[in-house]
Structures are given as structure tokens and as C-alpha cells.
N, C-alpha and C positions, 0 to 999 in steps of 0.2 A: 813091291814092283820096282824095277830099276828106273832111274831117271831118264826121261825122254831127251834125246839129242837129235841134231839134224840128220835126216835120213837120205840126204843127197850131198854129193860133192858140188860145190857151187863157186863160180868165179866171184870173188869179193865177199865170200862168206865171212861172218864176223866172229867166228870162234876165237881167233887169236887176239881180238880186241875186247873180249868180254870183260876182262878185269878193268880196263880203262872206262868202258861204257858203264859198268855196274857202279863204279865209284861216283859217277855223275848222275845217276838216276836219283831224283830228289825225294825218295820215299824210304821209310824204314820197313823192316820185314813184315810187320803186322798191319801196316797201313792198308786202307781200302781205297782203291782208285780204279779208273777205267783205263785199260791199256789198249792202244790203237797202233797198229803197224801197217802203214799204207803200201809199203813195198816189201812184202814178207820174205821173198827169196827162199833160202833154205832154212830160215827161222832160227838161227843161232840165238839171237837176242830174245825172240819169242819164248823158246824153250827154257832159257835161263830165267826169264821173268816168271813163267808158269811154275818152275821148280822152286823159286825163292820167295814168292809172295802168295801165301796161302789164302789171303782174304780179298783177292781181287773182286771188284764189283762186277766187271765184265771184261771180255777180251775180244777184240775185233781185228781180223787180219784181212788184207786185200793185196791183190797183185793184178797187173794187166795181162800177165801171161796165163792164158786160159788152160794150157796143158798142166801148168804147175798147180793152179787152183783146183782143177779136177782131181789132181793127185791128193791134195790135202783132204778134199771132200770124201774121196773113196777110202782113204786110210781111216778117216773118222767113222764112216758109215758101213764099210764092208771089208774090214781088215782081214778076216779069216779067209775069205775067197781070194783076195789079193795074194796073201802069203802062199796059198796052195799053188797058184800059177807060178809065182816067182821061184818057189822051191823046185818045181818041175823043170823050169828053164835053167836054173842053176845046175841041176844034175846033168842036163843035156850039154850045157856049155863046158862044164868041167870034164865031161867024158871025151871031148874032142880037144883037150888042152894042148896036145902036142902036134895037132894038125892045123897049121896056120891057114891054109887055103880053105879048108872046111869051116874053120872058125869064121873066116872073113865072109863066106857065103851065108852062114848062120846069122851073123851080125847084120849083113846087108838086107837079108830077108826081113828081119825084125824092124830095121830102120824104114824099109819101104812100106811095111804094114802100118807102122806108126804114122808115116806121112800121108797115108790115105785118109786118116782120121775117121775111119768108118767102123772101127771096132766098138763094142760096148764099153762103157766107161771104166769098168774094172780092168779089162784087157788093155785098154789104152793107157791106164795108169801103170800097169805091169810093164808095158813096152817103154814107157817114160823112165821108170826106175832101172830097167834092164840096160837101156842105152846109156843112162847116166853112169852106171857102174862099169860099163865095158868100153865106152868111147874114149878117145884121146883126152887125157887130163881131166876127165869129168866135166868137160866144157859143154855148156848148153848154148848152141848158136843156131839161128835159123836165117834163111835168106828172105828176100822181099816177098816171096810167095808163101812164107811161113813153113818152109820145108826144113826139117832138121838135117844138117849137112856135115856133121863132125865125123871124121874117119874113126875106124876101130883103134882102141888103145892096145898097149903091149902087155897088159896084165895076163898072167898065166891062168890063175884060178881066183878071180876076184869074188869077194862076198857079194852076191847079188841079192840074197834075201837075209836080212838081219831080223829074224822073226821077233826076237825079244824087244828090240828097239821099236819096230813097227807097232807092236802091241802097246808099248809104253806111250808112243806118240798118239795112237788111237785113243788111249785112255785120257790123256790130257786135253786132246782136241774136243772132247765132249762138251767142254765149257766155252768153246771158242766159236764166234760167229765168223763165217768165211765168205768174203765178197770177191767178186771178179770185175775189175773195171779201173777207171782212171782214179788216181790218188785223191782227187778233189771230192769224190763220192763220200769219203770218210768224214766229211764235215758234219754229217748228221750225228756223229758221236762226240762232237766237241762240247764238253761241259767244263765247268771250273775244276772238277775232280778228274779230268782226263789227262793222260800223258801220252803224247805221240812220239814214236821213234821212227825217223825216216832214214832209209838206206837206199837211195835212188841209184839208178845206173850212174856210175861215176863219170865225171868230166874227164875225157882222155888226157893223159899227160903228154902224148905226142900223137902225130897222125897215124903211126903204126900200132899204137896201143889201144885202139878202139875195140873194146870187147863188148860194147853194149848193144850189139845186134842180138839181144836177148829176147827182144820182141820184134815183130816185123816193122814197127815204127820206131824211128830214131829218137833218143832222148838227148836233144841238143841244147845249146845255150838258152834258147827261148824257153825250153821246158824247165831248165834250172832256174830261170828268173820267175817263171810261173809258180814253181814250188816255193821259192822265197816269199812271193806275195801271199801264198797260202799260209806260210808260217806267220806272216804279219797278221793275217786274219785271225789265226788261232791265238796269237799273242793278245790281240785286242779283246778276245773273248775270255781272257783269263786262263787259258790252257797252258800247261807246261809242254815243251817239246825239245827234242834233241835230234840232230841230223849229222850223218857221216858223209864225207865226200873226199875226193882226192885232193892232195895239196899241190895244186899246179905251180905255186910259188916255189916249192922245193925243186921243181924241174927247171923253172925259169924265174929267177928273182924279180924280173920286171912284171910278171903276170899277177896282177892284183884282183883278178876276177872275183874270187870269194871274199877277200878282205874288204873290197869295196861294197860288194852286194850285201854282206851281213855285218857291216861296220857297227851297227847299233846293238849287236848281240855278242855273247861270249864266244870267242874263237880259240879253241885249244888245238895244238898240234901234238899228235901222239905217234909213237913209232909203230910201224906195221911191217909185216913181211909180204912182199909181192911174190905170190907162188905160181900164178899162171902166166908164163911167158914162154914163147917158143924158143927164145934164146936163154939158156940156163944161166948165163953170166949176168943176165938182167933180173934174175930172181934174187932179190936182196932186200935189205932194210930200206925203208923210206918213210917219210912222214905222211900221215893222213889227218884230215880235219874232223874234229868233233865240235859242232856248233850248238849252242843252247841259248834259250831265252831266260 
């Protein structure tokens, strides 16, 4: 079976940083440990870990985004039914590829249905994946009322159903416990043999770069501090952890927010490519933080 990889496009997805992250995971290939990811997002690090560590004791993922976690659960438990819906919609969408107005109507109908949140779980998941593959830049964004509000993207015939990968993902998720809630809920899985990887909504580099309306509640500086205090708790329990975040100092040399907050831990700056920005000239290389205890 092919190796599972992320099944969504996702702002801040970690595929491009996998090499840097993997070098800093403090385990060898055959080690046995508990892997916990409290902000799973599109799961790039999760799938890398599942593909590279055959002897994991257990794996726990969590996210506050209910639509996202529903999607993980459906892929795990009901992949074949999901694939059948997505294949049907992909055929319909490709059949109207040259008719922009018809495509827009089709997209908006799916978006409206998704926002009612009244479909059964498999249909709701299919809508989530469909919108992710057809919306502008693969961006997930909701307003304060939790309504997905991203416009249609410009893709002619996007792959909406990657059957092989969805089956591979379903296969590896069989060994994963899936939670939906605040990141602090994962403290129940903190043991000396646990390794936590945190990829929270990033602290915005500027007022216009705030992409973290990824859930209806904002992840602000108070939340960043609460997360750091959670890392302190894990540290005192003997757990290993690693955390990614934006390097605000790269944008403003006077901004020591993370350097001060995590001063007693290892702070590494790594190069990353910023890919989601409305202004294409601002999609370029920048530094991000990898912080570990």
C-alpha cells in the first residue's frame, strides 16, 4: 500500500518543514513511544511519524476544529462510502469545467449545504474535502458564526477524490485515537515516554497576515502564553515536546515575544516558504521557529 500523506491543502501545513522537524524528533526508527499531536491540522507530521516509526505504543491526535476532526473520523471508519460520494462529485464538477457560471453555482450550492451542518457525517466530510479542493488557495476560513466563507478557486479540473491516498490514510488511522477539543485535553496522554508535537495557529507576522480564523474563536497572545504554560507542565512531567510557530522577530527585530516566552528552551530558526498570501510577491522564504525542551 502507498504511504499515507495529507489529504487536505492547509494553511501552515508542515510538508515543507518535515526534514527539519524529523531531524529534531528525539527517537530512532524502532523506538517505542506515545505520539501526541494536539493541533493536528492536515497531519503532515502525523503521517510522517506513522510512516517512519513502526513500533509506536499509541498515537493521539486532537484539534478544536470539529469539521476537521469529523473528517478524520469518517476517513478512518467509513472510507469506501466517502470515496463513492467524492468520485461522483468529481465527475460532475469536471463535466462543467468550461462553464464558469455553472461551476460557481455548483460550488456555492455545496458551500451552503456544508454551512447548514445538517448532512450526515459522511456527506459533511465529503463537502469539507470538496470545498478544500475547489476553493481559493485551499484555504479553510470561517467567520464568527462558523460559516465557511472562502470563494471558489480557479482550478479547471482539480483532483477531488484521491482514492488511493484516502485508503492509505484510512489504513494508518486505524491505530490512532482521535479527539476533538482544547489542546489541554491531551494532558491525559502525558507520560515519560510521550512525545508531543504542537503546531498551533501561528502568531500573525502583521495585522493583515492573520490567517488563524481557522476556528470561530481566535488564538491570540493569551492563548500562546497558555500553550507555553502547558509545555512547562509537560516538561515537569518528563515528557518531550516540540513546537512550531512564526518567527515574529524576522519581521520585526524588536519583537522578542517568543524569545522571551520560551527563553529556557531550545529555540531554532528554520527556513520556510510562505505559500498562502493574497499578494504573490509576499510568498517567499522566511524563518519559522522550532522550539523544543
